C-alpha positions as CSV (number, residue, x, y, z in Angstrom):
1,M,112.0,7.0,83.0
2,G,112.9,10.1,85.0
3,K,112.7,13.8,84.6
4,Q,115.5,13.7,81.9
5,W,112.7,12.7,79.5
6,L,110.5,15.7,80.1
7,D,112.1,17.6,77.2
8,A,111.1,14.7,74.9
9,I,107.4,15.1,75.6
10,P,106.8,17.2,72.5
11,L,108.7,14.8,70.3
12,L,106.6,11.9,71.7
13,E,103.4,13.7,71.2
14,F,104.1,14.3,67.5
15,C,105.2,10.6,67.1
16,A,101.9,9.4,68.8
17,I,99.8,11.6,66.6
18,G,101.6,10.6,63.4
19,T,101.4,6.9,64.3
20,F,97.7,7.1,65.0
21,L,96.9,8.9,61.8
22,D,99.0,6.5,59.8
23,A,97.3,3.5,61.2
24,V,93.8,5.0,60.4
25,A,95.0,6.0,56.8
26,H,96.3,2.5,56.3
27,H,92.9,0.9,57.0
28,V,91.2,3.4,54.8
29,Q,93.7,2.6,52.0
30,M,92.8,-1.1,52.2
31,V,89.6,-0.3,50.5
32,F,91.7,0.2,47.2
33,I,92.6,-3.5,47.5
34,V,89.2,-4.6,48.1
35,V,87.7,-2.8,45.1
36,E,90.8,-3.7,43.0
37,R,92.2,-0.3,42.6
38,Q,95.8,-1.3,43.4
39,R,97.3,1.1,40.8
40,R,95.8,4.1,42.4
41,Y,96.8,2.8,45.8
42,A,100.4,2.4,44.6
43,L,100.6,5.8,43.0
44,M,99.1,7.6,46.0
45,N,101.3,5.9,48.4
46,G,104.4,6.6,46.3
47,A,103.6,10.4,46.1
48,L,102.8,10.6,49.8
49,I,106.1,8.8,50.8
50,T,108.1,11.0,48.5
51,A,106.4,14.2,50.0
52,R,107.1,12.9,53.5
53,A,110.8,12.2,52.7
54,I,111.2,15.7,51.3
55,L,109.5,17.4,54.2
56,V,111.5,15.3,56.8
57,L,114.7,16.3,55.1
58,L,114.1,20.0,54.7
59,L,112.4,20.5,58.1
60,G,114.9,18.5,59.9
61,L,117.8,20.5,58.5
62,Y,115.8,23.7,59.4
63,G,114.5,22.9,62.9
64,G,115.9,19.7,64.3
65,V,114.3,16.5,65.5
66,N,111.0,18.0,66.8
67,W,110.4,19.4,63.2
68,V,111.1,16.0,61.8
69,A,108.4,14.5,64.1
70,G,106.0,17.3,63.2
71,S,106.6,16.7,59.5
72,I,105.7,13.0,60.0
73,A,102.5,13.9,61.8
74,G,101.6,16.6,59.2
75,T,102.1,14.1,56.3
76,A,100.2,11.5,58.2
77,A,97.3,13.8,58.3
78,L,97.7,14.6,54.7
79,S,97.8,10.9,53.9
80,L,94.4,10.3,55.8
81,I,92.7,13.3,54.0
82,V,93.9,12.2,50.5
83,S,93.1,8.5,51.3
84,V,89.4,9.4,52.3
85,W,89.0,11.8,49.3
86,L,90.1,9.1,46.9
87,V,88.3,6.3,48.4
88,M,84.8,7.9,48.6
89,P,84.2,7.8,44.8
90,A,85.6,4.2,44.7
91,V,82.9,3.0,47.1
92,G,80.2,5.2,45.7
93,S,80.0,7.6,48.6
94,S,79.5,11.3,48.7
95,S,81.1,14.1,50.8
96,R,77.7,14.7,52.5
97,E,77.4,11.0,53.5
98,F,80.9,11.1,54.9
99,L,80.3,14.3,56.9
100,L,77.0,12.9,58.3
101,A,79.0,9.9,59.7
102,V,81.9,11.9,61.1
103,W,80.6,15.2,62.3
104,R,79.6,13.9,65.8
105,P,82.9,12.2,66.7
106,G,84.8,15.0,65.1
107,I,83.3,17.7,67.3
108,S,83.5,15.4,70.3
109,A,87.2,14.7,69.6
110,A,87.7,18.5,69.3
111,L,86.0,19.2,72.6
112,M,88.1,16.4,74.3
113,C,91.4,17.9,72.9
114,A,90.4,21.3,74.1
115,A,89.8,19.9,77.6
116,V,93.0,18.0,77.7
117,L,95.1,20.9,76.5
118,T,93.5,23.3,79.0
119,A,94.2,20.7,81.7
120,R,97.8,20.5,80.6
121,V,98.1,24.4,80.8
122,L,96.3,24.7,84.1
123,W,98.1,21.6,85.6
124,P,101.7,21.4,84.3
125,V,103.4,18.1,84.3
126,H,105.1,17.5,87.6
127,D,108.8,16.4,88.0
128,D,107.9,13.4,90.2
129,I,107.2,10.4,88.1
130,D,104.4,9.1,90.4
131,V,102.6,12.4,90.5
132,A,103.0,12.7,86.7
133,S,101.5,9.2,86.3
134,A,98.5,10.2,88.5
135,Q,98.1,13.3,86.3
136,L,98.2,11.2,83.1
137,A,95.5,8.9,84.5
138,V,93.2,11.8,85.6
139,V,93.6,13.5,82.2
140,V,92.9,10.4,80.3
141,I,89.8,9.7,82.3
142,L,88.7,13.3,81.9
143,G,89.2,13.2,78.1
144,G,87.2,9.8,77.8
145,I,84.3,11.2,79.8
146,I,84.1,14.4,77.7
147,Y,84.2,12.5,74.4
148,I,81.7,9.8,75.4
149,S,79.3,12.3,76.9
150,S,79.7,14.6,73.9
151,V,79.0,11.9,71.4
152,A,76.0,10.9,73.4
153,V,74.5,14.5,73.6
154,L,75.1,15.1,70.0
155,W,73.6,11.8,68.9
156,L,70.4,12.5,71.0
157,A,70.2,16.0,69.6
158,A,70.4,14.7,66.0
159,G,67.5,12.3,66.7
160,R,69.3,9.2,67.3
161,P,70.2,8.3,63.8
162,A,71.7,5.1,62.6
163,G,75.3,5.0,63.1
164,A,78.1,3.9,65.2
165,E,76.3,5.0,68.5
166,R,73.3,2.8,67.7
167,H,75.7,-0.1,66.7
168,V,77.5,0.2,70.1
169,L,74.1,0.3,72.1
170,D,72.9,-2.7,70.0
171,I,76.1,-4.6,71.0
172,C,76.0,-3.6,74.6
173,G,72.2,-4.6,74.9
174,E,72.8,-7.9,73.3
175,F,75.7,-8.5,75.7
176,L,73.6,-7.5,78.8
177,R,70.6,-9.6,77.6
178,H,72.9,-12.6,77.1
179,R,74.5,-12.2,80.5
180,L,71.1,-11.7,82.2
181,L,69.6,-14.8,80.5
182,R,72.6,-16.9,81.8
183,F,72.3,-15.5,85.3
184,V,68.5,-16.2,85.4
185,T,69.0,-19.7,83.8
186,G,71.7,-20.5,86.3
187,R,69.5,-19.3,89.3
188,T,66.6,-21.3,87.9
189,R,68.7,-24.5,87.6
190,S,70.2,-24.0,91.0
191,G,66.9,-23.5,92.5
192,G,65.5,-26.6,90.8
193,G,68.4,-28.6,92.0
194,K,67.8,-27.5,95.6
195,S,64.1,-28.3,95.4
196,A,64.7,-31.7,94.1
197,G,67.3,-32.3,96.8
198,G,64.8,-31.2,99.4
199,T,62.1,-33.4,98.1
200,A,64.4,-36.4,98.0
201,T,65.4,-35.8,101.7
202,L,61.8,-35.5,102.7
203,N,60.9,-38.8,100.9
204,D,63.8,-40.6,102.6
205,G,62.6,-39.3,106.0
206,Q,59.1,-40.7,105.3
């Protein structure tokens, strides 16, 4: 879109963070519907929406559009925290169980963010859109590698407990076994067809 959009980068970053946190909080809040706690869901959402409206108004008047985007991201984070806090007793979960489930991805995400922010400081965004696009691709790949490797190391260090990591490995293992079975079966059928064809040719010659 051109270099005239470079000044909008902070605004877009806040909007992206807010949108992501709102999406996660929304999925957490759906638990209230499942366990038939709609009243609590409505009250909580009403309070959070009111708090967001007040903050957007006050911070917008104080600091402008970037502060508005920042207030949206901040209230999205608050919404996620409050949603998780209220959902845990509704599903019979404890804070300890929650922390055991999220500490590995949480630390890995923090390491990924630190690496991405460091790369941004050491490698500022270029004015040329093609170079900037290449920078974005490199930073995204760097963040992905750091996150995945951090999760793997922490999971192994924790003794490979049951969790999302094992679930992903089970899915990948099942997929690879299925693909390998199809490959071997296809090769066997192909070889059997060739053998049958060769036998028929030999018999015709005799």
